[in-house]
N, CA, C and O atoms as a GROMACS GRO file, in nm:
protein
  284
    1GLY      N    1   8.958   9.332   7.745
    1GLY     CA    2   8.888   9.212   7.706
    1GLY      C    3   8.897   9.188   7.557
    1GLY      O    4   8.912   9.075   7.513
    2GLY      N    5   8.888   9.296   7.480
    2GLY     CA    6   8.895   9.282   7.335
    2GLY      C    7   9.033   9.238   7.289
    2GLY      O    8   9.044   9.160   7.194
    3PHE      N    9   9.136   9.284   7.356
    3PHE     CA   10   9.274   9.249   7.321
    3PHE      C   11   9.300   9.101   7.347
    3PHE      O   12   9.370   9.036   7.269
    4LEU      N   13   9.243   9.047   7.455
    4LEU     CA   14   9.265   8.906   7.490
    4LEU      C   15   9.158   8.814   7.432
    4LEU      O   16   9.168   8.692   7.447
    5GLY      N   17   9.058   8.869   7.367
    5GLY     CA   18   8.953   8.788   7.308
    5GLY      C   19   8.852   8.735   7.410
    5GLY      O   20   8.792   8.630   7.389
    6ILE      N   21   8.833   8.809   7.519
    6ILE     CA   22   8.738   8.768   7.622
    6ILE      C   23   8.602   8.827   7.589
    6ILE      O   24   8.590   8.942   7.548
    7SER      N   25   8.499   8.746   7.607
    7SER     CA   26   8.362   8.787   7.578
    7SER      C   27   8.321   8.907   7.664
    7SER      O   28   8.358   8.913   7.781
    8PRO      N   29   8.246   9.001   7.606
    8PRO     CA   30   8.197   9.114   7.686
    8PRO      C   31   8.109   9.070   7.803
    8PRO      O   32   8.106   9.135   7.907
    9THR      N   33   8.038   8.960   7.787
    9THR     CA   34   7.954   8.909   7.896
    9THR      C   35   8.040   8.866   8.014
    9THR      O   36   8.010   8.899   8.129
   10ILE      N   37   8.147   8.794   7.985
   10ILE     CA   38   8.238   8.750   8.091
   10ILE      C   39   8.305   8.871   8.157
   10ILE      O   40   8.319   8.874   8.279
   11MET      N   41   8.344   8.968   8.079
   11MET     CA   42   8.405   9.089   8.134
   11MET      C   43   8.306   9.161   8.226
   11MET      O   44   8.345   9.210   8.332
   12GLY      N   45   8.180   9.169   8.186
   12GLY     CA   46   8.079   9.233   8.270
   12GLY      C   47   8.060   9.161   8.401
   12GLY      O   48   8.046   9.224   8.505
   13ILE      N   49   8.059   9.028   8.397
   13ILE     CA   50   8.044   8.950   8.519
   13ILE      C   51   8.164   8.971   8.611
   13ILE      O   52   8.147   8.984   8.733
   14LEU      N   53   8.284   8.975   8.554
   14LEU     CA   54   8.404   8.996   8.636
   14LEU      C   55   8.404   9.133   8.701
   14LEU      O   56   8.439   9.146   8.818
   15VAL      N   57   8.366   9.235   8.626
   15VAL     CA   58   8.362   9.370   8.681
   15VAL      C   59   8.256   9.380   8.789
   15VAL      O   60   8.277   9.444   8.892
   16LEU      N   61   8.140   9.317   8.766
   16LEU     CA   62   8.034   9.318   8.866
   16LEU      C   63   8.077   9.246   8.993
   16LEU      O   64   8.050   9.294   9.103
   17ALA      N   65   8.143   9.133   8.979
   17ALA     CA   66   8.190   9.058   9.096
   17ALA      C   67   8.295   9.138   9.173
   17ALA      O   68   8.293   9.141   9.296
   18TRP      N   69   8.388   9.203   9.101
   18TRP     CA   70   8.490   9.283   9.167
   18TRP      C   71   8.426   9.400   9.241
   18TRP      O   72   8.463   9.428   9.355
   19GLY      N   73   8.333   9.466   9.177
   19GLY     CA   74   8.266   9.580   9.240
   19GLY      C   75   8.185   9.538   9.362
   19GLY      O   76   8.177   9.613   9.459
   20ASN      N   77   8.126   9.421   9.356
   20ASN     CA   78   8.048   9.371   9.468
   20ASN      C   79   8.137   9.335   9.586
   20ASN      O   80   8.094   9.347   9.701
   21SER      N   81   8.258   9.291   9.562
   21SER     CA   82   8.348   9.248   9.668
   21SER      C   83   8.434   9.360   9.725
   21SER      O   84   8.491   9.345   9.833
   22PHE      N   85   8.444   9.470   9.655
   22PHE     CA   86   8.534   9.578   9.698
   22PHE      C   87   8.492   9.638   9.832
   22PHE      O   88   8.577   9.668   9.917
   23GLY      N   89   8.364   9.656   9.852
   23GLY     CA   90   8.316   9.710   9.980
   23GLY      C   91   8.349   9.619  10.096
   23GLY      O   92   8.386   9.665  10.204
   24ASP      N   93   8.336   9.488  10.074
   24ASP     CA   94   8.373   9.391  10.178
   24ASP      C   95   8.522   9.398  10.208
   24ASP      O   96   8.562   9.387  10.324
   25LEU      N   97   8.604   9.415  10.107
   25LEU     CA   98   8.749   9.425  10.127
   25LEU      C   99   8.782   9.545  10.215
   25LEU      O  100   8.861   9.533  10.309
   26ILE      N  101   8.723   9.659  10.186
   26ILE     CA  102   8.750   9.779  10.265
   26ILE      C  103   8.705   9.760  10.410
   26ILE      O  104   8.777   9.796  10.503
   27ALA      N  105   8.587   9.701  10.428
   27ALA     CA  106   8.536   9.679  10.564
   27ALA      C  107   8.625   9.581  10.641
   27ALA      O  108   8.654   9.603  10.759
   28ASP      N  109   8.668   9.473  10.575
   28ASP     CA  110   8.752   9.373  10.642
   28ASP      C  111   8.889   9.429  10.680
   28ASP      O  112   8.940   9.400  10.788
   29VAL      N  113   8.947   9.508  10.593
   29VAL     CA  114   9.078   9.570  10.624
   29VAL      C  115   9.063   9.668  10.740
   29VAL      O  116   9.150   9.674  10.827
   30THR      N  117   8.955   9.743  10.741
   30THR     CA  118   8.931   9.838  10.850
   30THR      C  119   8.915   9.767  10.983
   30THR      O  120   8.969   9.810  11.085
   31ILE      N  121   8.840   9.657  10.982
   31ILE     CA  122   8.820   9.579  11.106
   31ILE      C  123   8.954   9.523  11.154
   31ILE      O  124   8.984   9.525  11.273
   32ALA      N  125   9.034   9.472  11.060
   32ALA     CA  126   9.164   9.416  11.099
   32ALA      C  127   9.258   9.523  11.154
   32ALA      O  128   9.332   9.497  11.249
   33LYS      N  129   9.256   9.642  11.096
   33LYS     CA  130   9.342   9.750  11.145
   33LYS      C  131   9.302   9.798  11.283
   33LYS      O  132   9.383   9.852  11.358
   34ASN      N  133   9.174   9.778  11.317
   34ASN     CA  134   9.127   9.817  11.450
   34ASN      C  135   9.158   9.712  11.555
   34ASN      O  136   9.123   9.728  11.672
   35GLY      N  137   9.223   9.603  11.515
   35GLY     CA  138   9.267   9.503  11.611
   35GLY      C  139   9.179   9.380  11.622
   35GLY      O  140   9.211   9.289  11.699
   36SER      N  141   9.071   9.374  11.550
   36SER     CA  142   8.981   9.258  11.558
   36SER      C  143   9.012   9.162  11.443
   36SER      O  144   8.932   9.147  11.350
   37PHE      N  145   9.127   9.098  11.451
   37PHE     CA  146   9.171   9.012  11.342
   37PHE      C  147   9.080   8.891  11.323
   37PHE      O  148   9.049   8.854  11.210
   38GLU      N  149   9.036   8.832  11.433
   38GLU     CA  150   8.948   8.715  11.423
   38GLU      C  151   8.815   8.751  11.357
   38GLU      O  152   8.762   8.675  11.276
   39THR      N  153   8.763   8.868  11.391
   39THR     CA  154   8.638   8.914  11.331
   39THR      C  155   8.657   8.937  11.181
   39THR      O  156   8.569   8.904  11.102
   40ALA      N  157   8.770   8.994  11.143
   40ALA     CA  158   8.796   9.020  11.001
   40ALA      C  159   8.807   8.890  10.923
   40ALA      O  160   8.754   8.879  10.813
   41ILE      N  161   8.876   8.790  10.979
   41ILE     CA  162   8.889   8.661  10.911
   41ILE      C  163   8.752   8.595  10.898
   41ILE      O  164   8.720   8.538  10.794
   42THR      N  165   8.672   8.602  11.004
   42THR     CA  166   8.538   8.545  10.999
   42THR      C  167   8.454   8.613  10.892
   42THR      O  168   8.381   8.547  10.819
   43ALA      N  169   8.464   8.744  10.882
   43ALA     CA  170   8.388   8.819  10.783
   43ALA      C  171   8.432   8.785  10.640
   43ALA      O  172   8.350   8.784  10.548
   44ILE      N  173   8.559   8.758  10.622
   44ILE     CA  174   8.610   8.722  10.489
   44ILE      C  175   8.540   8.598  10.436
   44ILE      O  176   8.506   8.590  10.318
   45PHE      N  177   8.520   8.500  10.522
   45PHE     CA  178   8.459   8.374  10.479
   45PHE      C  179   8.308   8.374  10.490
   45PHE      O  180   8.239   8.322  10.402
   46SER      N  181   8.253   8.432  10.597
   46SER     CA  182   8.109   8.421  10.619
   46SER      C  183   8.028   8.515  10.531
   46SER      O  184   7.915   8.482  10.496
   47GLY      N  185   8.082   8.630  10.495
   47GLY     CA  186   8.007   8.724  10.412
   47GLY      C  187   7.969   8.666  10.276
   47GLY      O  188   7.851   8.664  10.242
   48PRO      N  189   8.065   8.618  10.198
   48PRO     CA  190   8.031   8.559  10.069
   48PRO      C  191   7.945   8.432  10.080
   48PRO      O  192   7.856   8.410   9.998
   49VAL      N  193   7.972   8.350  10.182
   49VAL     CA  194   7.892   8.228  10.199
   49VAL      C  195   7.748   8.264  10.229
   49VAL      O  196   7.656   8.204  10.171
   50GLN      N  197   7.726   8.359  10.317
   50GLN     CA  198   7.590   8.401  10.349
   50GLN      C  199   7.523   8.461  10.226
   50GLN      O  200   7.405   8.434  10.200
   51ASN      N  201   7.594   8.540  10.150
   51ASN     CA  202   7.539   8.601  10.030
   51ASN      C  203   7.494   8.494   9.931
   51ASN      O  204   7.384   8.501   9.878
   52VAL      N  205   7.578   8.396   9.907
   52VAL     CA  206   7.545   8.290   9.812
   52VAL      C  207   7.428   8.206   9.862
   52VAL      O  208   7.336   8.177   9.786
   53LEU      N  209   7.432   8.168   9.990
   53LEU     CA  210   7.326   8.084  10.043
   53LEU      C  211   7.191   8.156  10.042
   53LEU      O  212   7.089   8.096  10.008
   54LEU      N  213   7.191   8.283  10.078
   54LEU     CA  214   7.065   8.356  10.080
   54LEU      C  215   7.011   8.382   9.939
   54LEU      O  216   6.892   8.364   9.914
   55THR      N  217   7.097   8.423   9.848
   55THR     CA  218   7.048   8.456   9.714
   55THR      C  219   7.007   8.332   9.637
   55THR      O  220   6.900   8.329   9.577
   56ILE      N  221   7.090   8.229   9.638
   56ILE     CA  222   7.055   8.107   9.567
   56ILE      C  223   6.941   8.034   9.638
   56ILE      O  224   6.850   7.983   9.573
   57GLY      N  225   6.947   8.030   9.769
   57GLY     CA  226   6.841   7.964   9.845
   57GLY      C  227   6.706   8.031   9.825
   57GLY      O  228   6.605   7.963   9.809
   58THR      N  229   6.704   8.162   9.826
   58THR     CA  230   6.578   8.235   9.804
   58THR      C  231   6.527   8.211   9.663
   58THR      O  232   6.407   8.192   9.643
   59GLY      N  233   6.616   8.212   9.565
   59GLY     CA  234   6.575   8.186   9.428
   59GLY      C  235   6.517   8.047   9.409
   59GLY      O  236   6.415   8.030   9.343
   60PHE      N  237   6.583   7.947   9.469
   60PHE     CA  238   6.531   7.810   9.460
   60PHE      C  239   6.399   7.795   9.533
   60PHE      O  240   6.311   7.723   9.487
   61LEU      N  241   6.385   7.862   9.646
   61LEU     CA  242   6.259   7.855   9.721
   61LEU      C  243   6.145   7.915   9.641
   61LEU      O  244   6.036   7.857   9.635
   62ILE      N  245   6.167   8.030   9.581
   62ILE     CA  246   6.064   8.093   9.498
   62ILE      C  247   6.030   8.005   9.379
   62ILE      O  248   5.913   7.988   9.345
   63ALA      N  249   6.132   7.949   9.314
   63ALA     CA  250   6.108   7.861   9.200
   63ALA      C  251   6.030   7.737   9.242
   63ALA      O  252   5.941   7.693   9.170
   64ALA      N  253   6.062   7.681   9.357
   64ALA     CA  254   5.991   7.563   9.404
   64ALA      C  255   5.847   7.595   9.439
   64ALA      O  256   5.757   7.515   9.410
   65LEU      N  257   5.822   7.710   9.499
   65LEU     CA  258   5.686   7.748   9.534
   65LEU      C  259   5.601   7.778   9.411
   65LEU      O  260   5.480   7.755   9.412
   66ARG      N  261   5.662   7.828   9.306
   66ARG     CA  262   5.590   7.858   9.182
   66ARG      C  263   5.567   7.734   9.097
   66ARG      O  264   5.480   7.733   9.010
   67SER      N  265   5.644   7.630   9.122
   67SER     CA  266   5.637   7.508   9.040
   67SER      C  267   5.514   7.427   9.076
   67SER      O  268   5.471   7.424   9.191
   68ASP      N  269   5.457   7.361   8.976
   68ASP     CA  270   5.344   7.272   8.998
   68ASP      C  271   5.392   7.131   9.029
   68ASP      O  272   5.310   7.045   9.062
   69ASP      N  273   5.521   7.106   9.020
   69ASP     CA  274   5.576   6.972   9.038
   69ASP      C  275   5.628   6.949   9.179
   69ASP      O  276   5.727   6.878   9.198
   70LEU      N  277   5.562   7.007   9.278
   70LEU     CA  278   5.606   6.987   9.416
   70LEU      C  279   5.586   6.842   9.457
   70LEU      O  280   5.486   6.779   9.422
   71ILE      N  281   5.682   6.791   9.530
   71ILE     CA  282   5.676   6.650   9.572
   71ILE      C  283   5.586   6.636   9.691
   71ILE      O  284   5.567   6.526   9.742
   0.00000   0.00000   0.00000
């Protein structure tokens, strides 16, 4: 990162994202090698989508419940 002039914050986010996705990669490859190709493809797309929807959705729900500006 220092050689390319990339911010340490950006480097930390990239390493965190890679580390978070590596377990999913191993699981998906294992499922595909066992012959369940459709399940592996489904897991590739649904895992990250579910993660994003749950984490962002939960955060927005908590923020909305704490806010005094409810409609």
